C-alpha positions in Angstrom: -20.9 -31.6 -25.5 -23.6 -29.7 -26.0 -21.5 -26.4 -25.1 -18.8 -27.8 -27.8 -21.5 -27.9 -30.5 -23.0 -24.4 -29.7 -19.4 -23.4 -30.0 -19.1 -24.5 -33.3 -21.6 -22.2 -34.2 -19.2 -19.3 -33.7 -16.7 -20.2 -36.7 -19.1 -18.5 -38.8 -18.3 -15.3 -37.5 -14.7 -15.8 -37.7 -15.3 -16.3 -41.7 -13.5 -13.0 -42.1 -10.3 -13.4 -40.3 -9.9 -17.1 -41.6 -10.4 -16.1 -45.1 -7.8 -13.3 -44.1 -5.5 -15.8 -42.5 -5.4 -18.2 -45.4 -4.5 -15.1 -48.0 -1.3 -14.3 -46.0 -0.4 -17.9 -45.9 -0.9 -18.0 -49.2 1.7 -14.9 -50.4 3.7 -16.0 -47.8 4.3 -19.3 -49.2 5.9 -18.1 -52.5 7.1 -14.6 -51.3 10.5 -13.8 -52.6 9.9 -16.8 -55.7 10.2 -15.6 -59.0 7.6 -17.6 -60.5 4.8 -17.0 -57.5 1.9 -18.3 -57.8 2.9 -20.5 -60.7 4.5 -23.3 -58.8 1.1 -24.3 -57.4 0.2 -25.3 -61.0 4.4 -26.4 -61.7 4.7 -28.3 -58.8 1.8 -31.0 -59.2 2.9 -31.3 -62.9 6.4 -32.4 -62.0 4.9 -34.6 -59.3 2.9 -36.4 -62.2 6.0 -36.5 -64.0 8.1 -38.0 -60.9 5.8 -40.6 -61.0 5.3 -41.2 -64.6 8.5 -42.1 -64.6 9.0 -43.8 -61.4 6.1 -46.2 -61.5 5.0 -46.1 -64.6 8.1 -46.9 -66.2 10.3 -48.1 -64.1 8.4 -50.2 -61.9 5.4 -50.3 -64.3 1.8 -51.1 -63.4 0.9 -55.0 -62.3 -2.9 -54.4 -62.2 -4.7 -55.8 -65.4 -7.2 -52.8 -65.2 -4.2 -51.1 -66.6 -3.8 -52.8 -69.5 0.3 -53.0 -69.1 0.3 -49.4 -69.7 2.5 -46.9 -67.7 0.9 -43.9 -69.0 -2.7 -45.1 -67.7 -1.3 -46.1 -64.4 0.4 -43.1 -63.7 -2.6 -41.2 -64.5 -4.5 -43.3 -61.8 -1.8 -42.6 -59.6 -2.5 -38.8 -59.6 -5.9 -39.2 -59.4 -4.4 -40.5 -55.5 -1.1 -38.8 -54.7 -2.7 -35.2 -55.4 -5.4 -35.5 -52.6 -3.0 -37.3 -50.4 -0.9 -34.5 -50.8 -3.5 -32.3 -49.1 -4.7 -34.8 -46.3 -0.8 -35.2 -45.3 0.3 -31.9 -45.7 -2.4 -30.8 -43.8 -2.1 -32.9 -41.1 1.4 -32.5 -40.5 1.2 -28.5 -40.9 -1.5 -28.7 -38.2 0.7 -30.8 -35.5 2.7 -27.8 -35.2 0.5 -24.9 -36.3 -0.2 -23.9 -32.5 3.5 -23.7 -31.3 4.5 -21.7 -34.4 2.1 -19.5 -34.0 2.5 -19.0 -30.4 2.4 -15.2 -30.5 -0.8 -15.3 -31.8 -2.4 -17.7 -29.2 -1.5 -15.8 -26.3 -3.5 -12.8 -27.3 -6.5 -12.9 -25.4 -9.0 -12.4 -27.8 -7.8 -14.7 -30.6 -9.7 -17.9 -31.8 -7.1 -20.4 -31.7 -9.2 -23.0 -33.4 -9.0 -20.9 -37.0 -5.4 -21.8 -37.1 -5.8 -25.4 -38.1 -8.7 -24.4 -40.2 -6.6 -22.1 -42.0 -3.7 -24.7 -42.5 -6.5 -27.2 -44.0 -8.1 -24.7 -46.0 -4.8 -23.1 -47.4 -3.7 -26.5 -48.6 -7.3 -27.2 -50.1 -6.7 -24.7 -52.0 -3.1 -25.7 -53.2 -5.4 -28.9 -53.9 -7.8 -26.8 -56.2 -4.8 -25.7 -58.3 -3.3 -29.0 -59.1 -7.0 -30.1 -60.6 -7.1 -28.6 -63.6 -2.9 -30.1 -64.2 -5.0 -34.0 -63.4 -7.9 -32.8 -66.3 -5.7 -31.7 -68.7 -3.3 -34.8 -68.4 -6.8 -37.1 -68.4 -7.9 -35.3 -71.7 -4.8 -35.4 -73.6 -4.5 -39.2 -72.3 -7.8 -40.0 -73.4 -7.5 -38.9 -77.0 -4.0 -40.1 -77.9 -4.0 -43.4 -75.8 -6.3 -46.3 -77.0 -9.0 -47.6 -74.7 -8.3 -44.8 -71.9 -11.4 -44.0 -69.9 -12.5 -40.8 -70.4 -15.0 -38.0 -68.6 -17.9 -39.2 -67.4 -21.4 -37.4 -66.0 -20.5 -39.0 -62.8 -17.0 -36.0 -62.5 -20.4 -34.2 -61.2 -20.0 -36.3 -57.8 -16.4 -34.9 -57.3 -17.7 -32.1 -54.9 -19.2 -34.6 -52.6 -16.0 -36.7 -52.4 -13.9 -33.3 -51.7 -16.1 -32.2 -48.9 -15.7 -35.7 -47.1 -12.4 -35.4 -47.0 -12.5 -31.6 -46.2 -14.6 -32.6 -42.9 -12.4 -35.3 -42.4 -9.0 -33.6 -42.5 -10.4 -30.9 -40.6 -11.3 -33.0 -37.7 -8.3 -34.9 -37.5 -5.9 -31.6 -37.9 -8.0 -30.3 -34.6 -7.4 -33.0 -33.0 -3.7 -33.3 -33.6 -2.8 -29.6 -33.2 -4.3 -29.6 -29.6 -3.2 -32.7 -28.4 0.3 -31.8 -29.9 0.6 -28.7 -27.7 0.7 -31.3 -24.9 2.7 -34.6 -26.3 5.4 -32.8 -28.2 6.3 -36.3 -29.9 3.1 -36.9 -31.9 4.7 -34.8 -34.7 7.7 -37.3 -35.1 5.1 -40.4 -34.9 2.7 -38.2 -37.0 5.0 -38.5 -39.9 5.6 -42.3 -39.7 2.0 -42.9 -39.2 0.9 -40.8 -42.6 3.8 -42.7 -44.3 2.3 -46.6 -43.0 -1.0 -44.9 -44.0 -0.4 -44.2 -47.5 0.5 -47.8 -48.1 -2.2 -48.9 -46.4 -4.7 -46.6 -48.7 -5.2 -47.8 -52.3 -3.4 -45.0 -53.9 -0.6 -47.3 -55.3 -2.7 -50.2 -56.5 -6.6 -49.8 -57.1 -8.9 -52.4 -54.6 -9.3 -54.4 -57.7 -5.9 -55.9 -57.5 -5.7 -59.2 -57.3 -4.0 -59.9 -54.0 -6.7 -57.7 -52.1 -9.6 -59.9 -54.0 -8.3 -62.9 -52.9 -7.9 -62.2 -49.4 -11.0 -61.1 -46.6 -9.0 -59.7 -44.1 -6.8 -57.7 -46.5 -10.0 -56.3 -47.7 -11.3 -55.8 -44.3 -8.9 -54.1 -43.0 -8.9 -51.4 -46.1 -12.4 -51.0 -46.1 -11.8 -50.1 -42.2 -9.8 -47.0 -43.4 -11.5 -44.1 -44.2 -9.1 -42.4 -46.6 -10.0 -46.2 -48.4 -13.3 -44.3 -49.3 -11.9 -41.4 -50.4 -9.6 -42.2 -52.5 -11.6 -44.7 -54.3 -13.8 -42.0 -54.4 -11.8 -39.6 -56.6 -10.8 -43.2 -58.7 -14.2 -43.6 -59.5 -15.2 -40.1 -60.6 -11.8 -38.5 -62.4 -10.3 -41.9 -63.5 -12.6 -44.3 -64.2 -16.0 -42.3 -64.7 -18.0 -44.3 -62.7 -20.9 -44.3 -60.2 -19.5 -43.1 -56.6 -20.2 -45.5 -53.8 -22.7 -43.6 -52.1 -23.4 -45.7 -48.9 -19.3 -46.5 -48.2 -18.5 -43.0 -49.1 -22.3 -41.4 -47.1 -20.7 -43.5 -44.0 -17.4 -42.0 -44.3 -18.7 -38.6 -43.8 -20.5 -39.6 -40.7 -17.6 -41.0 -39.5 -15.7 -37.6 -40.8 -18.2 -35.4 -39.4 -17.8 -37.4 -36.0 -14.1 -37.1 -35.7 -14.6 -33.1 -36.6 -16.9 -33.0 -33.2 -14.5 -35.2 -31.2 -11.7 -33.0 -32.2 -13.3 -29.4 -31.6 -14.2 -30.8 -28.5 -11.2 -32.0 -27.6 -9.8 -28.8 -28.8 -12.2 -26.7 -26.9 -11.4 -28.7 -23.6 -7.5 -27.9 -24.0 -7.8 -24.6 -25.0 -7.1 -22.6 -22.0 -3.7 -24.4 -21.0 -2.6 -23.3 -24.7 -0.7 -20.0 -23.5 0.5 -21.9 -20.8 2.4 -24.7 -23.4 3.3 -22.7 -26.1 
């Protein structure tokens, strides 16, 4: 484990390579499209419109916190769906990245650990492209929708929430990418697990939802989920305009750091077997 921590220090010298690969990934994603990088803004905008129609107007809000207003509920949803898309896309792509980039893995001097880092970072940049859409929607809603929460000074804590999610996602990506090389079933199990994980996180419902408040078991189950505190962090800083829950989010950061170190440790232990397996 001590050797693993020492090896973590070498990641810094690969920053140029990571930057180059991230840039290549972003360019490749929209190569050949008419709108190019504009899709980075259009996709979250279309996603918000879809969630507004389906969950806001068709299904409708069930929690009294939204004053039975479908627009407010759609904004609340988007505060969770946007970071969840970053998390789920990074997890699914990292499970396959070593096999897809097998030609790079077989090169003797290529540092394989940069590949899951590139996956998480490129999806993080797409998440950042979606934030202006979210902020713009919130600004318009705060102006035209009565009793809607506006921006607050607590928005300055958003980078801390993003940091917690980045570390947690990166640790999970290292873990998944290393194990999937040896156990190919993981990528199929992961798709179903992420669906369950989505509904087990407060994204389409707030933690103030009456059934959650009435059940100690359900509330305990949700609080054991690291993504719960990350999602609540986004909701507090962006939607509600409230102070983040420092204690719970800091514990989540500690858990994220542990998962990152363990994920890198497993990756480091298995790296010699990657060229043979891919």
